[in-house]
All heavy atoms as a GROMACS GRO file, in nm:
protein
  614
    1MET      N    1   0.077  -0.119   0.003
    1MET     CA    2  -0.004  -0.002   0.001
    1MET      C    3   0.081   0.128   0.009
    1MET      O    4   0.055   0.222  -0.073
    1MET     CB    5  -0.093  -0.008   0.124
    1MET     CG    6  -0.195   0.105   0.121
    1MET     SD    7  -0.305   0.070  -0.002
    1MET     CE    8  -0.431   0.192   0.032
    2LYS      N    9   0.197   0.128   0.076
    2LYS     CA   10   0.287   0.247   0.079
    2LYS      C   11   0.349   0.264  -0.052
    2LYS      O   12   0.362   0.383  -0.095
    2LYS     CB   13   0.392   0.225   0.184
    2LYS     CG   14   0.348   0.242   0.329
    2LYS     CD   15   0.466   0.234   0.426
    2LYS     CE   16   0.416   0.248   0.569
    2LYS     NZ   17   0.527   0.246   0.661
    3ARG      N   18   0.382   0.158  -0.117
    3ARG     CA   19   0.444   0.170  -0.254
    3ARG      C   20   0.355   0.231  -0.353
    3ARG      O   21   0.385   0.313  -0.428
    3ARG     CB   22   0.502   0.039  -0.294
    3ARG     CG   23   0.566   0.038  -0.425
    3ARG     CD   24   0.635  -0.087  -0.458
    3ARG     NE   25   0.713  -0.074  -0.587
    3ARG     CZ   26   0.741  -0.167  -0.665
    3ARG    NH1   27   0.711  -0.295  -0.634
    3ARG    NH2   28   0.804  -0.147  -0.772
    4LEU      N   29   0.226   0.191  -0.349
    4LEU     CA   30   0.124   0.237  -0.436
    4LEU      C   31   0.105   0.394  -0.414
    4LEU      O   32   0.096   0.472  -0.508
    4LEU     CB   33  -0.008   0.171  -0.415
    4LEU     CG   34  -0.129   0.209  -0.505
    4LEU    CD1   35  -0.084   0.188  -0.651
    4LEU    CD2   36  -0.246   0.136  -0.462
    5LYS      N   37   0.106   0.434  -0.284
    5LYS     CA   38   0.092   0.581  -0.252
    5LYS      C   39   0.211   0.657  -0.309
    5LYS      O   40   0.199   0.765  -0.359
    5LYS     CB   41   0.086   0.592  -0.106
    5LYS     CG   42  -0.048   0.569  -0.044
    5LYS     CD   43  -0.050   0.598   0.102
    5LYS     CE   44  -0.186   0.556   0.170
    5LYS     NZ   45  -0.193   0.588   0.314
    6ARG      N   46   0.326   0.595  -0.303
    6ARG     CA   47   0.452   0.666  -0.354
    6ARG      C   48   0.437   0.679  -0.506
    6ARG      O   49   0.497   0.774  -0.558
    6ARG     CB   50   0.582   0.586  -0.312
    6ARG     CG   51   0.623   0.619  -0.175
    6ARG     CD   52   0.754   0.565  -0.147
    6ARG     NE   53   0.741   0.465  -0.047
    6ARG     CZ   54   0.830   0.372  -0.016
    6ARG    NH1   55   0.933   0.359  -0.098
    6ARG    NH2   56   0.808   0.285   0.075
    7ILE      N   57   0.376   0.590  -0.570
    7ILE     CA   58   0.367   0.597  -0.712
    7ILE      C   59   0.249   0.690  -0.760
    7ILE      O   60   0.263   0.772  -0.851
    7ILE     CB   61   0.349   0.449  -0.768
    7ILE    CG1   62   0.476   0.369  -0.748
    7ILE    CG2   63   0.323   0.466  -0.925
    7ILE    CD1   64   0.456   0.226  -0.782
    8VAL      N   65   0.138   0.673  -0.694
    8VAL     CA   66   0.016   0.752  -0.738
    8VAL      C   67   0.027   0.896  -0.694
    8VAL      O   68  -0.019   0.977  -0.771
    8VAL     CB   69  -0.106   0.679  -0.685
    8VAL    CG1   70  -0.230   0.760  -0.708
    8VAL    CG2   71  -0.118   0.544  -0.735
    9LEU      N   72   0.070   0.925  -0.580
    9LEU     CA   73   0.072   1.057  -0.522
    9LEU      C   74   0.139   1.162  -0.616
    9LEU      O   75   0.080   1.266  -0.650
    9LEU     CB   76   0.126   1.067  -0.382
    9LEU     CG   77   0.108   1.198  -0.305
    9LEU    CD1   78  -0.030   1.236  -0.288
    9LEU    CD2   79   0.184   1.188  -0.174
   10PRO      N   80   0.255   1.132  -0.672
   10PRO     CA   81   0.312   1.226  -0.761
   10PRO      C   82   0.233   1.254  -0.889
   10PRO      O   83   0.228   1.358  -0.942
   10PRO     CB   84   0.451   1.171  -0.801
   10PRO     CG   85   0.487   1.079  -0.684
   10PRO     CD   86   0.350   1.026  -0.641
   11PHE      N   87   0.164   1.149  -0.940
   11PHE     CA   88   0.087   1.170  -1.061
   11PHE      C   89  -0.037   1.256  -1.028
   11PHE      O   90  -0.080   1.340  -1.107
   11PHE     CB   91   0.041   1.037  -1.117
   11PHE     CG   92   0.150   0.957  -1.185
   11PHE    CD1   93   0.212   0.846  -1.125
   11PHE    CD2   94   0.206   1.000  -1.305
   11PHE    CE1   95   0.315   0.780  -1.182
   11PHE    CE2   96   0.310   0.939  -1.368
   11PHE     CZ   97   0.362   0.824  -1.308
   12VAL      N   98  -0.090   1.232  -0.917
   12VAL     CA   99  -0.218   1.316  -0.870
   12VAL      C  100  -0.176   1.461  -0.854
   12VAL      O  101  -0.233   1.547  -0.901
   12VAL     CB  102  -0.273   1.256  -0.745
   12VAL    CG1  103  -0.380   1.353  -0.694
   12VAL    CG2  104  -0.342   1.119  -0.771
   13ALA      N  105  -0.056   1.478  -0.792
   13ALA     CA  106  -0.010   1.620  -0.778
   13ALA      C  107   0.022   1.680  -0.908
   13ALA      O  108  -0.014   1.795  -0.932
   13ALA     CB  109   0.118   1.618  -0.686
   14ALA      N  110   0.086   1.610  -0.993
   14ALA     CA  111   0.117   1.664  -1.132
   14ALA      C  112  -0.009   1.697  -1.199
   14ALA      O  113  -0.014   1.803  -1.272
   14ALA     CB  114   0.206   1.565  -1.206
   15ALA      N  115  -0.111   1.606  -1.199
   15ALA     CA  116  -0.237   1.647  -1.269
   15ALA      C  117  -0.305   1.764  -1.214
   15ALA      O  118  -0.352   1.846  -1.286
   15ALA     CB  119  -0.332   1.525  -1.258
   16ALA      N  120  -0.305   1.782  -1.082
   16ALA     CA  121  -0.368   1.899  -1.012
   16ALA      C  122  -0.285   2.024  -1.055
   16ALA      O  123  -0.350   2.128  -1.084
   16ALA     CB  124  -0.355   1.885  -0.858
   17LEU      N  125  -0.155   2.021  -1.064
   17LEU     CA  126  -0.080   2.132  -1.111
   17LEU      C  127  -0.112   2.171  -1.251
   17LEU      O  128  -0.116   2.292  -1.292
   17LEU     CB  129   0.064   2.110  -1.088
   17LEU     CG  130   0.111   2.113  -0.948
   17LEU    CD1  131   0.263   2.076  -0.929
   17LEU    CD2  132   0.089   2.248  -0.880
   18THR      N  133  -0.122   2.064  -1.334
   18THR     CA  134  -0.150   2.086  -1.476
   18THR      C  135  -0.286   2.157  -1.493
   18THR      O  136  -0.306   2.247  -1.572
   18THR     CB  137  -0.145   1.962  -1.555
   18THR    OG1  138  -0.014   1.903  -1.547
   18THR    CG2  139  -0.172   1.980  -1.695
   19LEU      N  140  -0.386   2.101  -1.418
   19LEU     CA  141  -0.515   2.167  -1.432
   19LEU      C  142  -0.523   2.311  -1.384
   19LEU      O  143  -0.586   2.393  -1.446
   19LEU     CB  144  -0.620   2.084  -1.343
   19LEU     CG  145  -0.656   1.941  -1.412
   19LEU    CD1  146  -0.741   1.865  -1.308
   19LEU    CD2  147  -0.734   1.971  -1.539
   20ALA      N  148  -0.448   2.341  -1.280
   20ALA     CA  149  -0.435   2.476  -1.223
   20ALA      C  150  -0.371   2.567  -1.332
   20ALA      O  151  -0.417   2.678  -1.353
   20ALA     CB  152  -0.362   2.477  -1.096
   21ALA      N  153  -0.269   2.515  -1.390
   21ALA     CA  154  -0.194   2.603  -1.491
   21ALA      C  155  -0.290   2.626  -1.615
   21ALA      O  156  -0.283   2.730  -1.667
   21ALA     CB  157  -0.063   2.528  -1.536
   22THR      N  158  -0.361   2.527  -1.651
   22THR     CA  159  -0.450   2.535  -1.768
   22THR      C  160  -0.557   2.637  -1.738
   22THR      O  161  -0.591   2.722  -1.821
   22THR     CB  162  -0.510   2.398  -1.803
   22THR    OG1  163  -0.409   2.313  -1.830
   22THR    CG2  164  -0.610   2.407  -1.922
   23ALA      N  165  -0.615   2.636  -1.624
   23ALA     CA  166  -0.728   2.730  -1.586
   23ALA      C  167  -0.668   2.875  -1.584
   23ALA      O  168  -0.727   2.962  -1.632
   23ALA     CB  169  -0.774   2.685  -1.450
   24THR      N  170  -0.547   2.890  -1.536
   24THR     CA  171  -0.491   3.024  -1.530
   24THR      C  172  -0.461   3.069  -1.671
   24THR      O  173  -0.487   3.186  -1.709
   24THR     CB  174  -0.356   3.014  -1.457
   24THR    OG1  175  -0.376   2.974  -1.326
   24THR    CG2  176  -0.285   3.155  -1.450
   25THR      N  177  -0.411   2.985  -1.757
   25THR     CA  178  -0.389   3.016  -1.901
   25THR      C  179  -0.516   3.060  -1.971
   25THR      O  180  -0.518   3.159  -2.041
   25THR     CB  181  -0.319   2.898  -1.972
   25THR    OG1  182  -0.193   2.872  -1.897
   25THR    CG2  183  -0.288   2.938  -2.111
   26LEU      N  184  -0.622   2.982  -1.946
   26LEU     CA  185  -0.744   3.012  -2.014
   26LEU      C  186  -0.809   3.137  -1.971
   26LEU      O  187  -0.870   3.211  -2.040
   26LEU     CB  188  -0.847   2.891  -1.990
   26LEU     CG  189  -0.814   2.761  -2.067
   26LEU    CD1  190  -0.908   2.662  -2.014
   26LEU    CD2  191  -0.811   2.785  -2.210
   27ALA      N  192  -0.790   3.176  -1.849
   27ALA     CA  193  -0.849   3.301  -1.793
   27ALA      C  194  -0.780   3.428  -1.861
   27ALA      O  195  -0.844   3.528  -1.865
   27ALA     CB  196  -0.826   3.302  -1.634
   28GLY      N  197  -0.658   3.409  -1.910
   28GLY     CA  198  -0.587   3.525  -1.967
   28GLY      C  199  -0.604   3.539  -2.116
   28GLY      O  200  -0.530   3.614  -2.177
   29GLN      N  201  -0.690   3.456  -2.177
   29GLN     CA  202  -0.699   3.472  -2.315
   29GLN      C  203  -0.775   3.594  -2.366
   29GLN      O  204  -0.870   3.644  -2.302
   29GLN     CB  205  -0.776   3.347  -2.374
   29GLN     CG  206  -0.706   3.218  -2.352
   29GLN     CD  207  -0.576   3.211  -2.423
   29GLN    OE1  208  -0.562   3.247  -2.537
   29GLN    NE2  209  -0.466   3.172  -2.356
   30PRO      N  210  -0.739   3.650  -2.486
   30PRO     CA  211  -0.816   3.770  -2.536
   30PRO      C  212  -0.956   3.732  -2.568
   30PRO      O  213  -0.991   3.626  -2.595
   30PRO     CB  214  -0.738   3.801  -2.663
   30PRO     CG  215  -0.606   3.729  -2.655
   30PRO     CD  216  -0.631   3.610  -2.570
   31ALA      N  217  -1.039   3.843  -2.565
   31ALA     CA  218  -1.188   3.823  -2.594
   31ALA      C  219  -1.197   3.796  -2.749
   31ALA      O  220  -1.280   3.725  -2.798
   31ALA     CB  221  -1.258   3.948  -2.554
   32ASN      N  222  -1.100   3.856  -2.822
   32ASN     CA  223  -1.109   3.855  -2.967
   32ASN      C  224  -0.968   3.825  -3.026
   32ASN      O  225  -0.906   3.916  -3.087
   32ASN     CB  226  -1.170   3.979  -3.032
   32ASN     CG  227  -1.198   3.972  -3.184
   32ASN    OD1  228  -1.182   3.867  -3.241
   32ASN    ND2  229  -1.225   4.077  -3.232
   33PRO      N  230  -0.914   3.710  -3.004
   33PRO     CA  231  -0.772   3.689  -3.050
   33PRO      C  232  -0.751   3.703  -3.197
   33PRO      O  233  -0.833   3.663  -3.273
   33PRO     CB  234  -0.749   3.539  -3.007
   33PRO     CG  235  -0.891   3.477  -2.994
   33PRO     CD  236  -0.984   3.582  -2.963
   34GLY      N  237  -0.642   3.763  -3.230
   34GLY     CA  238  -0.614   3.780  -3.371
   34GLY      C  239  -0.683   3.897  -3.435
   34GLY      O  240  -0.660   3.920  -3.556
   35CYS      N  241  -0.755   3.981  -3.359
   35CYS     CA  242  -0.843   4.089  -3.426
   35CYS      C  243  -0.742   4.192  -3.493
   35CYS      O  244  -0.771   4.246  -3.595
   35CYS     CB  245  -0.932   4.155  -3.322
   35CYS     SG  246  -0.847   4.230  -3.183
   36PHE      N  247  -0.636   4.229  -3.426
   36PHE     CA  248  -0.545   4.322  -3.472
   36PHE      C  249  -0.490   4.287  -3.618
   36PHE      O  250  -0.500   4.355  -3.710
   36PHE     CB  251  -0.431   4.353  -3.380
   36PHE     CG  252  -0.326   4.451  -3.437
   36PHE    CD1  253  -0.347   4.584  -3.437
   36PHE    CD2  254  -0.207   4.394  -3.485
   36PHE    CE1  255  -0.256   4.668  -3.491
   36PHE    CE2  256  -0.114   4.482  -3.532
   36PHE     CZ  257  -0.136   4.620  -3.538
   37GLY      N  258  -0.438   4.172  -3.620
   37GLY     CA  259  -0.382   4.121  -3.751
   37GLY      C  260  -0.485   4.096  -3.855
   37GLY      O  261  -0.462   4.127  -3.981
   38GLN      N  262  -0.597   4.046  -3.820
   38GLN     CA  263  -0.705   4.021  -3.916
   38GLN      C  264  -0.756   4.153  -3.973
   38GLN      O  265  -0.781   4.173  -4.090
   38GLN     CB  266  -0.818   3.938  -3.850
   38GLN     CG  267  -0.784   3.795  -3.819
   38GLN     CD  268  -0.889   3.722  -3.732
   38GLN    OE1  269  -0.976   3.782  -3.687
   38GLN    NE2  270  -0.870   3.596  -3.709
   39ASP      N  271  -0.778   4.251  -3.882
   39ASP     CA  272  -0.830   4.385  -3.923
   39ASP      C  273  -0.721   4.452  -4.013
   39ASP      O  274  -0.762   4.515  -4.113
   39ASP     CB  275  -0.858   4.470  -3.803
   39ASP     CG  276  -0.982   4.425  -3.724
   39ASP    OD1  277  -1.053   4.326  -3.778
   39ASP    OD2  278  -1.011   4.470  -3.625
   40ARG      N  279  -0.596   4.444  -3.968
   40ARG     CA  280  -0.490   4.497  -4.058
   40ARG      C  281  -0.493   4.439  -4.190
   40ARG      O  282  -0.478   4.508  -4.291
   40ARG     CB  283  -0.358   4.488  -3.986
   40ARG     CG  284  -0.235   4.521  -4.058
   40ARG     CD  285  -0.196   4.659  -4.071
   40ARG     NE  286  -0.189   4.744  -3.954
   40ARG     CZ  287  -0.084   4.768  -3.877
   40ARG    NH1  288   0.031   4.711  -3.902
   40ARG    NH2  289  -0.086   4.855  -3.775
   41ALA      N  290  -0.498   4.312  -4.200
   41ALA     CA  291  -0.495   4.243  -4.332
   41ALA      C  292  -0.615   4.281  -4.415
   41ALA      O  293  -0.604   4.306  -4.541
   41ALA     CB  294  -0.487   4.089  -4.318
   42ALA      N  295  -0.740   4.286  -4.348
   42ALA     CA  296  -0.857   4.327  -4.429
   42ALA      C  297  -0.846   4.470  -4.478
   42ALA      O  298  -0.895   4.494  -4.586
   42ALA     CB  299  -0.976   4.311  -4.334
   43GLY      N  300  -0.786   4.564  -4.404
   43GLY     CA  301  -0.768   4.697  -4.445
   43GLY      C  302  -0.685   4.715  -4.569
   43GLY      O  303  -0.709   4.777  -4.666
   44VAL      N  304  -0.568   4.635  -4.567
   44VAL     CA  305  -0.478   4.638  -4.682
   44VAL      C  306  -0.550   4.576  -4.807
   44VAL      O  307  -0.537   4.624  -4.914
   44VAL     CB  308  -0.350   4.552  -4.648
   44VAL    CG1  309  -0.267   4.548  -4.775
   44VAL    CG2  310  -0.273   4.633  -4.537
   45GLU      N  311  -0.619   4.468  -4.784
   45GLU     CA  312  -0.688   4.403  -4.894
   45GLU      C  313  -0.795   4.495  -4.956
   45GLU      O  314  -0.816   4.500  -5.070
   45GLU     CB  315  -0.754   4.267  -4.845
   45GLU     CG  316  -0.807   4.188  -4.953
   45GLU     CD  317  -0.703   4.135  -5.050
   45GLU    OE1  318  -0.582   4.113  -5.014
   45GLU    OE2  319  -0.735   4.122  -5.170
   46THR      N  320  -0.866   4.572  -4.869
   46THR     CA  321  -0.966   4.666  -4.918
   46THR      C  322  -0.901   4.765  -5.006
   46THR      O  323  -0.951   4.806  -5.115
   46THR     CB  324  -1.045   4.735  -4.802
   46THR    OG1  325  -1.108   4.619  -4.722
   46THR    CG2  326  -1.138   4.832  -4.843
   47ILE      N  327  -0.792   4.820  -4.962
   47ILE     CA  328  -0.714   4.925  -5.042
   47ILE      C  329  -0.679   4.868  -5.171
   47ILE      O  330  -0.697   4.932  -5.277
   47ILE     CB  331  -0.586   4.979  -4.963
   47ILE    CG1  332  -0.631   5.054  -4.839
   47ILE    CG2  333  -0.496   5.057  -5.054
   47ILE    CD1  334  -0.516   5.086  -4.742
   48ARG      N  335  -0.632   4.744  -5.178
   48ARG     CA  336  -0.587   4.683  -5.302
   48ARG      C  337  -0.716   4.665  -5.388
   48ARG      O  338  -0.704   4.690  -5.512
   48ARG     CB  339  -0.522   4.547  -5.277
   48ARG     CG  340  -0.387   4.551  -5.221
   48ARG     CD  341  -0.326   4.413  -5.213
   48ARG     NE  342  -0.195   4.430  -5.152
   48ARG     CZ  343  -0.149   4.329  -5.075
   48ARG    NH1  344  -0.204   4.225  -5.052
   48ARG    NH2  345  -0.026   4.353  -5.011
   49ASN      N  346  -0.823   4.623  -5.333
   49ASN     CA  347  -0.936   4.595  -5.411
   49ASN      C  348  -0.997   4.719  -5.474
   49ASN      O  349  -1.059   4.720  -5.574
   49ASN     CB  350  -1.044   4.522  -5.333
   49ASN     CG  351  -1.007   4.380  -5.302
   49ASN    OD1  352  -0.921   4.323  -5.377
   49ASN    ND2  353  -1.064   4.318  -5.199
   50LEU      N  354  -0.976   4.839  -5.404
   50LEU     CA  355  -1.032   4.960  -5.458
   50LEU      C  356  -0.945   5.009  -5.576
   50LEU      O  357  -0.986   5.114  -5.644
   50LEU     CB  358  -1.044   5.060  -5.345
   50LEU     CG  359  -1.143   5.033  -5.234
   50LEU    CD1  360  -1.138   5.134  -5.131
   50LEU    CD2  361  -1.282   5.039  -5.291
   51GLY      N  362  -0.830   4.960  -5.584
   51GLY     CA  363  -0.745   4.986  -5.705
   51GLY      C  364  -0.655   5.116  -5.681
   51GLY      O  365  -0.586   5.164  -5.760
   52ASN      N  366  -0.660   5.161  -5.552
   52ASN     CA  367  -0.571   5.280  -5.523
   52ASN      C  368  -0.472   5.251  -5.412
   52ASN      O  369  -0.446   5.313  -5.320
   52ASN     CB  370  -0.658   5.400  -5.478
   52ASN     CG  371  -0.752   5.364  -5.362
   52ASN    OD1  372  -0.756   5.246  -5.316
   52ASN    ND2  373  -0.818   5.467  -5.323
   53ALA      N  374  -0.411   5.127  -5.428
   53ALA     CA  375  -0.314   5.081  -5.339
   53ALA      C  376  -0.184   5.170  -5.346
   53ALA      O  377  -0.138   5.204  -5.455
   53ALA     CB  378  -0.274   4.942  -5.364
   54PRO      N  379  -0.142   5.223  -5.235
   54PRO     CA  380  -0.017   5.303  -5.230
   54PRO      C  381   0.105   5.229  -5.272
   54PRO      O  382   0.107   5.109  -5.246
   54PRO     CB  383  -0.006   5.358  -5.093
   54PRO     CG  384  -0.087   5.270  -5.013
   54PRO     CD  385  -0.190   5.205  -5.099
   55GLY      N  386   0.187   5.294  -5.343
   55GLY     CA  387   0.313   5.230  -5.381
   55GLY      C  388   0.413   5.217  -5.254
   55GLY      O  389   0.376   5.268  -5.149
   56ALA      N  390   0.526   5.163  -5.289
   56ALA     CA  391   0.629   5.144  -5.177
   56ALA      C  392   0.664   5.275  -5.120
   56ALA      O  393   0.677   5.290  -4.991
   56ALA     CB  394   0.752   5.071  -5.232
   57SER      N  395   0.678   5.388  -5.194
   57SER     CA  396   0.721   5.511  -5.136
   57SER      C  397   0.609   5.563  -5.037
   57SER      O  398   0.643   5.627  -4.936
   57SER     CB  399   0.764   5.615  -5.246
   57SER     OG  400   0.639   5.630  -5.326
   58GLU      N  401   0.484   5.541  -5.080
   58GLU     CA  402   0.375   5.591  -4.994
   58GLU      C  403   0.379   5.522  -4.861
   58GLU      O  404   0.350   5.579  -4.757
   58GLU     CB  405   0.236   5.584  -5.068
   58GLU     CG  406   0.130   5.637  -4.990
   58GLU     CD  407   0.134   5.779  -4.957
   58GLU    OE1  408   0.192   5.854  -5.030
   58GLU    OE2  409   0.078   5.824  -4.852
   59TRP      N  410   0.396   5.388  -4.870
   59TRP     CA  411   0.398   5.302  -4.749
   59TRP      C  412   0.517   5.360  -4.663
   59TRP      O  413   0.503   5.355  -4.534
   59TRP     CB  414   0.412   5.158  -4.776
   59TRP     CG  415   0.290   5.089  -4.815
   59TRP    CD1  416   0.258   5.030  -4.933
   59TRP    CD2  417   0.166   5.077  -4.736
   59TRP    NE1  418   0.136   4.982  -4.935
   59TRP    CE2  419   0.070   5.010  -4.817
   59TRP    CE3  420   0.127   5.115  -4.610
   59TRP    CZ2  421  -0.061   4.981  -4.769
   59TRP    CZ3  422   0.004   5.093  -4.567
   59TRP    CH2  423  -0.090   5.021  -4.641
   60GLY      N  424   0.625   5.391  -4.723
   60GLY     CA  425   0.738   5.449  -4.649
   60GLY      C  426   0.703   5.577  -4.580
   60GLY      O  427   0.750   5.597  -4.464
   61HIS      N  428   0.627   5.664  -4.641
   61HIS     CA  429   0.585   5.789  -4.572
   61HIS      C  430   0.493   5.754  -4.454
   61HIS      O  431   0.496   5.815  -4.353
   61HIS     CB  432   0.509   5.876  -4.680
   61HIS     CG  433   0.602   5.929  -4.779
   61HIS    ND1  434   0.708   6.008  -4.754
   61HIS    CD2  435   0.594   5.918  -4.917
   61HIS    CE1  436   0.767   6.047  -4.869
   61HIS    NE2  437   0.702   5.989  -4.969
   62ILE      N  438   0.402   5.660  -4.473
   62ILE     CA  439   0.314   5.623  -4.364
   62ILE      C  440   0.394   5.568  -4.248
   62ILE      O  441   0.374   5.606  -4.132
   62ILE     CB  442   0.205   5.515  -4.415
   62ILE    CG1  443   0.112   5.572  -4.520
   62ILE    CG2  444   0.132   5.457  -4.292
   62ILE    CD1  445   0.021   5.477  -4.587
   63ALA      N  446   0.490   5.482  -4.278
   63ALA     CA  447   0.574   5.429  -4.174
   63ALA      C  448   0.650   5.539  -4.103
   63ALA      O  449   0.665   5.539  -3.972
   63ALA     CB  450   0.664   5.326  -4.229
   64ALA      N  451   0.708   5.637  -4.174
   64ALA     CA  452   0.778   5.736  -4.116
   64ALA      C  453   0.690   5.828  -4.029
   64ALA      O  454   0.732   5.870  -3.920
   64ALA     CB  455   0.843   5.833  -4.224
   65ASP      N  456   0.564   5.849  -4.075
   65ASP     CA  457   0.472   5.935  -3.984
   65ASP      C  458   0.441   5.860  -3.856
   65ASP      O  459   0.423   5.923  -3.757
   65ASP     CB  460   0.345   5.954  -4.058
   65ASP     CG  461   0.365   6.055  -4.178
   65ASP    OD1  462   0.455   6.124  -4.183
   65ASP    OD2  463   0.270   6.057  -4.262
   66ARG      N  464   0.439   5.731  -3.860
   66ARG     CA  465   0.406   5.646  -3.734
   66ARG      C  466   0.525   5.614  -3.662
   66ARG      O  467   0.509   5.562  -3.552
   66ARG     CB  468   0.331   5.521  -3.776
   66ARG     CG  469   0.190   5.542  -3.829
   66ARG     CD  470   0.128   5.413  -3.868
   66ARG     NE  471   0.116   5.325  -3.762
   66ARG     CZ  472   0.004   5.282  -3.702
   66ARG    NH1  473  -0.112   5.326  -3.755
   66ARG    NH2  474  -0.005   5.196  -3.607
   67GLY      N  475   0.644   5.643  -3.710
   67GLY     CA  476   0.767   5.594  -3.649
   67GLY      C  477   0.777   5.592  -3.507
   67GLY      O  478   0.798   5.486  -3.438
   68SER      N  479   0.763   5.701  -3.435
   68SER     CA  480   0.783   5.710  -3.295
   68SER      C  481   0.663   5.665  -3.211
   68SER      O  482   0.674   5.632  -3.092
   68SER     CB  483   0.824   5.850  -3.247
   68SER     OG  484   0.716   5.936  -3.275
   69THR      N  485   0.547   5.660  -3.267
   69THR     CA  486   0.424   5.616  -3.201
   69THR      C  487   0.364   5.492  -3.254
   69THR      O  488   0.252   5.454  -3.209
   69THR     CB  489   0.318   5.732  -3.213
   69THR    OG1  490   0.284   5.752  -3.348
   69THR    CG2  491   0.374   5.856  -3.148
   70ASN      N  492   0.432   5.416  -3.342
   70ASN     CA  493   0.372   5.308  -3.408
   70ASN      C  494   0.332   5.194  -3.309
   70ASN      O  495   0.220   5.146  -3.301
   70ASN     CB  496   0.467   5.240  -3.508
   70ASN     CG  497   0.406   5.122  -3.582
   70ASN    OD1  498   0.304   5.140  -3.641
   70ASN    ND2  499   0.466   5.010  -3.580
   71GLY      N  500   0.417   5.164  -3.202
   71GLY     CA  501   0.392   5.063  -3.104
   71GLY      C  502   0.261   5.101  -3.022
   71GLY      O  503   0.183   5.032  -2.995
   72ALA      N  504   0.262   5.233  -2.976
   72ALA     CA  505   0.148   5.283  -2.895
   72ALA      C  506   0.017   5.274  -2.972
   72ALA      O  507  -0.090   5.237  -2.920
   72ALA     CB  508   0.182   5.417  -2.852
   73GLN      N  509   0.025   5.311  -3.104
   73GLN     CA  510  -0.096   5.312  -3.186
   73GLN      C  511  -0.149   5.162  -3.202
   73GLN      O  512  -0.268   5.138  -3.201
   73GLN     CB  513  -0.066   5.380  -3.320
   73GLN     CG  514  -0.054   5.524  -3.315
   73GLN     CD  515  -0.033   5.585  -3.448
   73GLN    OE1  516  -0.099   5.544  -3.547
   73GLN    NE2  517   0.064   5.684  -3.458
   74ASN      N  518  -0.053   5.076  -3.229
   74ASN     CA  519  -0.090   4.933  -3.249
   74ASN      C  520  -0.142   4.880  -3.116
   74ASN      O  521  -0.243   4.804  -3.126
   74ASN     CB  522   0.029   4.842  -3.290
   74ASN     CG  523   0.072   4.874  -3.433
   74ASN    OD1  524  -0.003   4.942  -3.515
   74ASN    ND2  525   0.194   4.832  -3.466
   75GLN      N  526  -0.093   4.908  -3.007
   75GLN     CA  527  -0.143   4.857  -2.876
   75GLN      C  528  -0.281   4.914  -2.846
   75GLN      O  529  -0.372   4.844  -2.808
   75GLN     CB  530  -0.043   4.893  -2.760
   75GLN     CG  531  -0.088   4.839  -2.627
   75GLN     CD  532  -0.085   4.683  -2.626
   75GLN    OE1  533   0.003   4.622  -2.681
   75GLN    NE2  534  -0.194   4.633  -2.568
   76ALA      N  535  -0.302   5.042  -2.869
   76ALA     CA  536  -0.430   5.104  -2.851
   76ALA      C  537  -0.538   5.035  -2.939
   76ALA      O  538  -0.651   5.009  -2.893
   76ALA     CB  539  -0.421   5.252  -2.879
   77TYR      N  540  -0.504   5.004  -3.067
   77TYR     CA  541  -0.591   4.946  -3.157
   77TYR      C  542  -0.628   4.808  -3.101
   77TYR      O  543  -0.741   4.758  -3.100
   77TYR     CB  544  -0.544   4.934  -3.295
   77TYR     CG  545  -0.654   4.879  -3.391
   77TYR    CD1  546  -0.748   4.965  -3.438
   77TYR    CD2  547  -0.666   4.743  -3.409
   77TYR    CE1  548  -0.849   4.922  -3.509
   77TYR    CE2  549  -0.762   4.698  -3.492
   77TYR     CZ  550  -0.858   4.778  -3.547
   77TYR     OH  551  -0.961   4.726  -3.621
   78LYS      N  552  -0.518   4.730  -3.058
   78LYS     CA  553  -0.542   4.591  -3.012
   78LYS      C  554  -0.636   4.592  -2.885
   78LYS      O  555  -0.720   4.501  -2.885
   78LYS     CB  556  -0.407   4.527  -2.983
   78LYS     CG  557  -0.415   4.380  -2.959
   78LYS     CD  558  -0.274   4.321  -2.938
   78LYS     CE  559  -0.242   4.315  -2.796
   78LYS     NZ  560  -0.124   4.239  -2.771
   79THR      N  561  -0.609   4.685  -2.806
   79THR     CA  562  -0.692   4.697  -2.685
   79THR      C  563  -0.837   4.730  -2.722
   79THR      O  564  -0.934   4.658  -2.669
   79THR     CB  565  -0.646   4.809  -2.587
   79THR    OG1  566  -0.509   4.770  -2.553
   79THR    CG2  567  -0.729   4.821  -2.458
   80SER      N  568  -0.860   4.816  -2.818
   80SER     CA  569  -0.999   4.848  -2.857
   80SER      C  570  -1.076   4.747  -2.924
   80SER      O  571  -1.191   4.738  -2.918
   80SER     CB  572  -0.996   4.982  -2.933
   80SER     OG  573  -0.944   4.959  -3.060
   81CYS      N  574  -1.003   4.656  -2.994
   81CYS     CA  575  -1.077   4.550  -3.071
   81CYS      C  576  -1.091   4.424  -2.988
   81CYS      O  577  -1.148   4.320  -3.041
   81CYS     CB  578  -1.003   4.524  -3.208
   81CYS     SG  579  -0.855   4.432  -3.196
   82GLY      N  580  -1.036   4.419  -2.867
   82GLY     CA  581  -1.053   4.308  -2.777
   82GLY      C  582  -0.945   4.205  -2.792
   82GLY      O  583  -0.959   4.085  -2.754
   83GLY      N  584  -0.821   4.251  -2.835
   83GLY     CA  585  -0.715   4.154  -2.856
   83GLY      C  586  -0.631   4.137  -2.737
   83GLY      O  587  -0.536   4.055  -2.743
   84ASP      N  588  -0.648   4.220  -2.628
   84ASP     CA  589  -0.564   4.210  -2.513
   84ASP      C  590  -0.614   4.091  -2.423
   84ASP      O  591  -0.730   4.070  -2.413
   84ASP     CB  592  -0.563   4.334  -2.430
   84ASP     CG  593  -0.474   4.446  -2.483
   84ASP    OD1  594  -0.383   4.409  -2.563
   84ASP    OD2  595  -0.494   4.563  -2.452
   85PRO      N  596  -0.522   4.029  -2.357
   85PRO     CA  597  -0.568   3.915  -2.262
   85PRO      C  598  -0.657   3.983  -2.154
   85PRO      O  599  -0.632   4.091  -2.108
   85PRO     CB  600  -0.438   3.865  -2.203
   85PRO     CG  601  -0.330   3.913  -2.304
   85PRO     CD  602  -0.381   4.032  -2.364
   86ALA      N  603  -0.754   3.899  -2.111
   86ALA     CA  604  -0.837   3.940  -1.995
   86ALA      C  605  -0.757   3.949  -1.870
   86ALA      O  606  -0.668   3.859  -1.851
   86ALA     CB  607  -0.956   3.841  -1.983
   87PRO      N  608  -0.789   4.040  -1.779
   87PRO     CA  609  -0.708   4.046  -1.660
   87PRO      C  610  -0.738   3.936  -1.571
   87PRO      O  611  -0.834   3.860  -1.576
   87PRO     CB  612  -0.762   4.179  -1.597
   87PRO     CG  613  -0.882   4.219  -1.665
   87PRO     CD  614  -0.887   4.142  -1.797
   0.00000   0.00000   0.00000
């Protein structure tokens, strides 16, 4: 009986820890995963379909305009579309 406890107890403990870790991971999932990338791709596709896609130099100007605030703008959009993990 003692030997059985020594074998079974670590497996039960490991299973409990795995379930706890899984529950924690699931609690932090975004409400709308992938919304930022999907919306960005849809916007570019819409521009292309309208036939007025900017050339490489125009994309360069857009990137330069966003240069110092690009990360903050992307994060704000991701937050607004539901792409941030739930607290």
